[in-house]
VOGU-3710 file (C-alpha; in Angstrom, 3 decimals, decimal comma):
1> mrswitivcl> 0,000/0,000/0,000  2,815/2,438/0,743  4,177/2,140/-2,779  0,708/2,831/-4,215  0,316/5,902/-2,048  3,681/7,152/-3,303  2,615/6,594/-6,914  -0,693/8,388/-6,384  1,009/11,349/-4,733  3,583/11,503/-7,523
11> vvalsaaaqd> 0,912/11,544/-10,220  -1,037/14,227/-8,377  2,061/16,358/-7,962  3,055/15,878/-11,589  -0,421/16,773/-12,804  -0,511/19,891/-10,640  2,957/20,947/-11,736  2,050/20,377/-15,364  -1,111/22,454/-15,172  0,663/25,213/-13,251
21> slnavqpegr> 3,327/25,385/-15,905  0,611/25,474/-18,552  -1,200/28,402/-16,971  1,903/30,315/-15,928  2,930/33,357/-17,946  6,509/33,017/-19,125  8,801/36,047/-19,573  9,228/36,804/-23,256  12,344/35,285/-24,774  13,025/33,018/-21,814
31> klswlrrtir> 13,636/29,386/-22,732  12,072/26,646/-20,711  14,196/23,875/-19,275  13,915/20,380/-20,732  12,126/19,149/-17,607  9,649/21,980/-17,632  8,957/21,542/-21,347  8,315/17,839/-20,701  5,961/18,542/-17,800  4,210/21,295/-19,729
41> gfsyidtsyv> 3,632/19,022/-22,704  2,326/16,304/-20,393  -0,915/18,210/-19,715  -1,164/20,538/-22,707  -4,777/21,215/-23,689  -6,474/23,021/-26,564  -8,404/25,797/-24,804  -10,879/26,066/-27,662  -12,106/22,594/-26,615  -11,247/22,489/-22,905
51> epqhynwsvm> -11,332/25,302/-20,365  -8,847/24,893/-17,486  -9,645/25,331/-13,820  -9,639/28,962/-12,629  -9,987/28,448/-8,870  -7,610/27,165/-6,216  -10,061/25,801/-3,635  -13,167/23,648/-3,611  -15,629/22,172/-1,131  -17,789/19,203/-2,047
61> aqgtytydyy> -20,330/16,801/-0,556  -20,311/13,301/-2,057  -22,317/10,132/-1,688  -20,875/6,775/-2,785  -22,710/3,521/-3,436  -20,508/0,428/-3,835  -21,546/-2,962/-5,169  -19,990/-6,376/-5,757  -21,312/-9,512/-7,482  -19,493/-12,845/-7,543
71> rlsaneqsil> -20,652/-15,877/-9,537  -19,055/-19,314/-9,124  -19,834/-21,967/-11,741  -18,877/-25,548/-12,520  -20,568/-27,481/-15,338  -24,312/-26,810/-14,909  -24,140/-25,544/-11,323  -23,740/-21,879/-10,414  -24,183/-19,610/-7,384  -24,365/-15,811/-7,433
81> fapaptfkfg> -23,248/-14,029/-4,239  -23,475/-10,342/-3,408  -22,776/-8,486/-0,162  -25,124/-5,931/1,279  -24,552/-2,732/-0,738  -22,758/0,081/1,039  -23,803/3,721/0,930  -21,415/6,340/2,292  -21,690/10,093/2,501  -19,368/12,864/3,607
91> pyfgwrwifl> -17,620/16,195/2,954  -14,498/16,813/0,849  -12,127/19,753/0,758  -9,803/20,340/-2,177  -6,799/22,428/-3,138  -6,444/22,392/-6,910  -6,075/18,666/-7,767  -5,774/17,244/-4,253  -8,994/16,292/-2,435  -9,260/15,049/1,122
101> gytvalnkad> -12,478/13,901/2,718  -14,226/11,569/5,085  -17,324/9,452/4,502  -19,425/7,366/6,871  -21,672/4,395/6,097  -25,328/5,374/6,420  -27,134/2,120/5,679  -25,427/-0,320/8,021  -23,961/0,369/11,443  -21,528/-2,546/11,518
111> vsklklelda> -20,441/-2,438/7,872  -16,943/-1,244/8,837  -16,389/-4,557/10,624  -17,250/-6,518/7,499  -15,780/-4,462/4,669  -12,750/-2,413/3,782  -13,029/-0,443/0,545  -10,385/1,947/-0,752  -10,725/3,404/-4,253  -8,628/6,194/-5,716
121> siyaaqvgvd> -8,487/7,615/-9,224  -6,159/10,164/-10,798  -7,406/11,963/-13,917  -4,761/14,019/-15,709  -5,056/15,332/-19,253  -2,856/12,645/-20,779  -3,003/9,677/-18,382  -5,286/8,161/-15,771  -4,751/5,729/-12,902  -7,286/3,717/-10,876
131> vyyrrtvsdy> -6,220/1,978/-7,654  -8,554/-0,251/-5,654  -8,303/-2,366/-2,510  -11,303/-4,293/-1,181  -11,873/-6,862/1,540  -15,308/-8,350/2,216  -15,756/-10,795/5,099  -18,884/-12,762/6,065  -21,263/-10,256/4,515  -22,467/-12,067/1,405
141> rirevklgrn> -25,963/-13,144/0,518  -27,105/-15,721/-2,003  -28,774/-13,923/-4,910  -29,268/-16,669/-7,473  -28,811/-20,449/-7,390  -28,716/-23,139/-10,068  -27,772/-26,412/-8,390  -29,956/-28,825/-10,336  -33,630/-29,636/-10,748  -33,903/-31,041/-7,240
151> vigdrledvp> -33,017/-27,735/-5,576  -35,633/-24,971/-5,436  -33,484/-21,874/-5,889  -36,224/-19,381/-4,915  -36,009/-20,552/-1,304  -32,336/-19,564/-1,144  -32,547/-16,065/-2,600  -31,347/-13,329/-0,224  -30,256/-15,899/2,386  -27,142/-14,752/4,347
161> fdglkvgitg> -24,009/-16,796/3,683  -20,916/-16,270/5,837  -18,798/-18,917/4,136  -17,290/-16,591/1,517  -14,413/-14,159/1,954  -13,086/-12,100/-0,963  -10,071/-9,825/-1,350  -9,429/-7,676/-4,437  -6,310/-5,582/-5,022  -5,259/-3,948/-8,270
171> fnayyifnhq> -4,701/-0,958/-10,518  -5,429/0,228/-14,053  -3,349/2,817/-15,898  -4,237/4,186/-19,317  -3,056/6,721/-21,903  -5,439/9,184/-23,590  -4,373/9,835/-27,183  -6,486/12,924/-27,969  -5,684/14,547/-24,646  -5,387/18,043/-26,104
181> rfsypaafaq> -9,109/18,180/-26,947  -10,685/15,482/-24,790  -10,809/15,924/-20,999  -11,359/13,060/-18,571  -10,994/15,512/-15,643  -14,011/17,425/-16,977  -16,152/14,318/-16,533  -14,685/12,749/-13,381  -12,662/15,376/-11,497  -14,445/18,682/-12,301
191> stmqkiscgt> -11,033/20,369/-12,650  -11,658/21,399/-16,279  -14,674/22,080/-18,519  -15,320/20,391/-21,871  -16,566/23,133/-24,208  -16,991/21,163/-27,463  -17,960/17,504/-27,844  -14,980/15,262/-28,528  -13,802/11,658/-28,318  -10,549/9,763/-27,980
201> wmaglgymrn> -8,956/6,329/-28,243  -7,210/4,960/-25,162  -4,733/2,206/-24,319  -3,665/0,882/-20,955  -2,368/-1,860/-18,726  -3,510/-3,325/-15,445  -2,867/-5,800/-12,664  -5,224/-7,460/-10,216  -4,874/-9,977/-7,397  -8,038/-11,697/-6,244
211> sldfdhekle> -8,257/-14,098/-3,284  -11,297/-16,217/-2,535  -12,004/-18,419/0,503  -15,065/-20,625/0,083  -16,703/-23,005/2,579  -18,619/-25,390/0,314  -19,744/-27,525/3,256  -21,495/-24,514/4,758  -23,245/-23,940/1,435  -24,546/-27,516/1,472
221> evvrehagqt> -25,754/-26,913/5,040  -27,571/-23,708/4,024  -29,306/-25,548/1,164  -30,508/-28,261/3,548  -31,716/-25,716/6,100  -33,565/-23,317/3,796  -34,541/-25,472/0,823  -35,055/-28,702/2,753  -33,021/-30,590/0,177  -29,662/-32,296/-0,082
231> vrldsglmfn> -27,331/-31,183/-2,854  -24,184/-32,709/-4,223  -21,862/-29,990/-5,459  -19,812/-30,432/-8,588  -16,172/-31,226/-7,858  -15,193/-27,899/-9,459  -16,940/-26,069/-6,609  -15,440/-28,191/-3,848  -12,411/-26,065/-3,018  -11,149/-24,229/0,036
241> svkyynvsls> -9,410/-21,243/-1,493  -8,383/-19,781/-4,833  -5,944/-16,991/-5,686  -6,065/-15,301/-9,092  -3,442/-13,114/-10,722  -4,373/-11,004/-13,706  -2,076/-8,983/-16,020  -3,877/-7,180/-18,845  -3,480/-4,918/-21,861  -6,520/-2,817/-22,711
251> agyaynwvfa> -7,852/-0,566/-25,450  -11,032/1,429/-25,793  -12,830/4,623/-26,679  -14,301/7,498/-24,682  -16,579/10,321/-25,755  -17,510/13,597/-24,056  -20,859/14,887/-25,279  -21,611/18,530/-24,463  -25,393/18,309/-24,790  -26,178/21,763/-23,336
261> rnclfcaslm> -24,336/24,767/-21,990  -22,131/23,668/-19,044  -23,598/20,141/-19,285  -21,565/17,053/-20,137  -22,201/13,344/-20,582  -19,223/10,965/-20,791  -19,193/7,290/-21,777  -15,997/5,256/-21,803  -15,526/1,552/-22,554  -12,289/-0,430/-22,492
271> aslayktarg> -11,788/-4,123/-23,318  -8,830/-5,944/-21,778  -6,929/-8,953/-23,051  -5,759/-10,522/-19,816  -3,344/-13,318/-19,017  -4,531/-15,053/-15,863  -3,169/-17,597/-13,466  -5,036/-19,200/-10,597  -3,962/-21,483/-7,789  -6,562/-23,392/-5,797
281> etvdddrsgf> -6,616/-25,671/-2,773  -9,101/-28,516/-2,991  -10,618/-30,638/-0,262  -9,121/-33,835/-1,678  -6,095/-34,800/0,404  -4,693/-36,792/-2,512  -4,346/-33,649/-4,621  -2,160/-30,636/-3,907  -4,588/-28,300/-5,667  -5,058/-27,026/-9,189
291> dlhninldgi> -3,449/-24,485/-11,510  -5,204/-22,493/-14,226  -3,420/-20,560/-16,949  -5,423/-18,901/-19,690  -6,321/-15,716/-21,540  -9,739/-14,047/-21,188  -11,457/-10,801/-22,066  -12,394/-8,346/-19,305  -14,044/-4,938/-19,423  -14,126/-1,548/-17,693
301> grfavvynnn> -16,880/1,020/-18,160  -16,900/4,628/-16,942  -19,903/6,924/-17,171  -20,592/10,450/-15,937  -23,040/13,311/-16,232  -21,907/16,734/-14,989  -23,118/20,306/-14,709  -20,220/22,720/-14,221  -20,233/26,493/-14,684  -16,681/26,791/-13,298
311> rwyagasaiv> -18,051/28,069/-10,002  -20,706/25,502/-9,057  -20,743/21,887/-10,135  -22,923/18,828/-9,574  -23,188/15,411/-11,137  -22,924/11,649/-10,922  -20,406/9,070/-12,110  -20,039/5,307/-12,186  -17,176/2,859/-12,709  -17,980/-0,775/-13,524
321> rayryhkpqf> -15,302/-3,499/-13,699  -15,981/-7,016/-14,995  -13,497/-9,905/-14,694  -13,825/-13,528/-15,796  -11,776/-16,629/-15,030  -12,746/-19,588/-17,160  -11,685/-23,181/-17,524  -13,816/-26,231/-18,425  -13,922/-27,423/-14,800  -14,387/-24,055/-13,087
331> eannifgnfn> -15,495/-20,471/-13,787  -15,603/-17,313/-11,668  -17,157/-14,010/-12,744  -16,737/-10,848/-10,700  -18,435/-7,482/-11,278  -17,738/-4,620/-8,896  -17,588/-0,849/-8,861  -19,029/2,299/-7,388  -21,565/5,011/-8,126  -20,931/8,585/-6,933
341> fyvgfnfgar> -23,079/11,684/-6,832  -21,830/15,049/-5,642  -22,300/18,802/-5,467  -19,512/21,325/-4,963  -18,361/24,932/-5,043  -15,087/26,451/-6,278  -13,599/29,579/-4,708  -10,341/31,483/-4,445  -9,827/32,669/-8,027  -6,345/32,369/-9,455
351> ggykkr> -4,432/35,455/-10,386  -5,495/37,044/-13,626  -8,900/35,355/-13,744  -11,991/37,539/-13,778  -14,652/36,116/-11,451  -18,021/35,192/-12,911
//
């Protein structure tokens, strides 16, 4: 975690330095150093398409809804698990590109004991970085069951299941090709304004580590208790733990649509070609476990709608991540993300800017 924090701080500092160098007025005839030219080019924008931020300070209130769905499948059997959704709300205070805030869970008093969710995103003109760290313990519910004709799945829907523990750690980094005219910060960070509709191609890379502890005997017990039936799980679902490692290359397209004055809608989709390895521990003492090595397609979607007049701003955004691990004997599908809505106010105009 410390290394990730260092990376995030470095990107924030670089983005701020780049934008400062972009907005600074240089003495006539003075040559810029190589480093400053590099930093300045890093976040260069075409001001006929994108208007930069004109204020130093911002206050914001934000609500965040997080979700997580996990489906385990083997042959014709499958179980969909999902924890109780989390809703958090709190204030944020920002200086230029650095925001600090605190949110509290409003829908469940003991959710902090069951979940740990850390999500951070950096949106610069030319690059973006997402970092996520999640741990969910004993907070899942059964949402959908297909265990054969003899099991009535409706009786198991929304039944608590404390035999599943999931840990997700990873990052995604991507490059925005048309960064001079397309602004991700306008859609997701409110630090710029998109003035004319524009799109861009993107390319990126990512890494994810996913750990899963599963008590299949407890699942059989829950089926007997709530459905009144005995089930025999497929051997592909009879494991104790699985660890996945995912390295991916991604490509996609994003579009900022300015549908009215100061109003923006952004849609971004990226497909990832991912090399995946998985190591599992089975319940069979005669076997040391299993190894999976394969290549699958994953996906990341980002969506936002924003009103921003450079003084006041309000909007909503969502990030959806979908990952799939597939082999003939076993399959795991994971969809998780968050939905944010916010309202904020900029103040403290920068030098040379005429207040509106």
